[in-house]
C-alpha positions as CSV (number, residue, x, y, z in Angstrom):
1,M,258.5,43.6,295.0
2,F,254.9,42.9,296.0
3,G,252.5,43.3,298.9
4,G,249.0,44.0,300.0
5,D,246.9,45.3,302.9
6,F,243.4,44.8,304.3
7,E,242.1,48.2,305.0
8,F,239.2,49.6,307.0
9,T,238.0,53.3,306.6
10,G,235.8,54.8,309.0
11,Y,234.2,58.2,308.5
12,A,234.2,60.5,311.5
13,W,232.3,63.6,310.2
14,Q,230.9,64.2,306.4
15,G,233.8,63.2,304.1
16,L,236.5,63.2,306.9
17,Y,237.8,59.6,307.6
18,L,240.4,57.6,309.6
19,R,242.0,54.6,307.8
20,T,243.9,51.7,309.0
21,G,245.2,48.4,307.4
22,L,247.3,45.3,308.1
23,G,249.2,43.2,305.5
24,G,252.4,42.0,304.1
25,V,255.1,42.8,301.6
26,G,257.8,40.6,299.7
27,L,261.1,42.9,299.0
28,P,264.4,41.8,297.3
29,A,267.0,41.5,299.7
30,G,269.7,43.1,297.5
31,D,272.1,40.2,297.3
32,A,273.6,38.5,294.4
33,A,271.4,35.5,294.5
34,N,268.0,37.8,294.2
35,T,266.6,36.8,297.4
36,L,263.4,37.8,298.6
37,V,262.5,38.7,302.3
38,A,259.0,38.8,303.9
39,G,257.7,41.7,305.9
40,M,254.6,42.4,308.0
41,G,253.0,45.5,309.3
42,G,250.4,48.0,308.7
43,N,249.4,51.7,308.1
44,V,247.3,54.6,309.7
45,G,245.9,57.6,308.0
46,V,243.6,60.4,307.9
47,G,241.9,62.4,304.6
48,Y,239.0,63.9,303.0
49,E,236.7,62.3,300.6
50,F,234.4,64.2,298.4
51,W,231.8,63.2,295.6
52,L,232.8,63.9,292.0
53,N,229.3,62.7,290.6
54,A,226.5,60.2,291.8
55,S,228.8,57.3,291.9
56,A,232.6,58.5,292.1
57,A,234.5,60.2,294.6
58,A,238.1,61.2,295.3
59,S,239.9,61.7,298.5
60,V,243.3,63.3,299.5
61,G,245.1,62.0,302.6
62,I,248.2,61.1,304.6
63,T,249.4,57.7,305.5
64,Y,252.0,56.4,307.8
65,D,253.0,53.0,307.0
66,L,255.2,50.8,309.3
67,R,256.6,47.1,308.5
68,Y,258.8,44.7,310.3
69,V,261.2,43.0,307.6
70,A,262.4,39.5,308.7
71,G,265.7,37.9,307.5
72,A,269.3,37.4,308.4
73,P,271.2,40.3,309.7
74,E,273.4,40.4,306.4
75,L,270.3,40.5,304.4
76,V,268.3,43.0,306.4
77,P,270.4,45.5,308.4
78,E,267.5,47.6,309.3
79,P,264.4,45.3,309.9
80,L,261.8,48.4,310.7
81,R,260.8,50.1,307.7
82,H,258.5,53.3,307.7
83,T,257.1,55.5,304.9
84,G,254.9,58.7,305.1
85,M,252.8,59.0,302.2
86,V,250.6,61.8,300.9
87,G,248.3,60.7,298.2
88,M,244.9,61.0,296.2
89,R,242.6,58.1,295.6
90,F,239.5,57.5,293.4
91,S,236.8,55.3,294.2
92,F,233.7,54.2,292.5
93,Y,230.6,53.1,294.2
């Protein structure tokens, strides 16, 4: 499994941010031939970032991720995949 997103973060007020991203993913299809299927999609999230010191920050946020996974119906019975996430991120500026 592999993937990546290009993300954009916009700050609404002090440390409150809105984040969105677009990207792709490669997933195992689950068949005996170990076929990979490709997916495209993006995410949207909201969170709060606070400074730990002069050059490091931490943020907590929630993100919703939605992907469309292409492939034959026997390999990909459910083409839309969505995930909700709660996480913490460390950033160094």
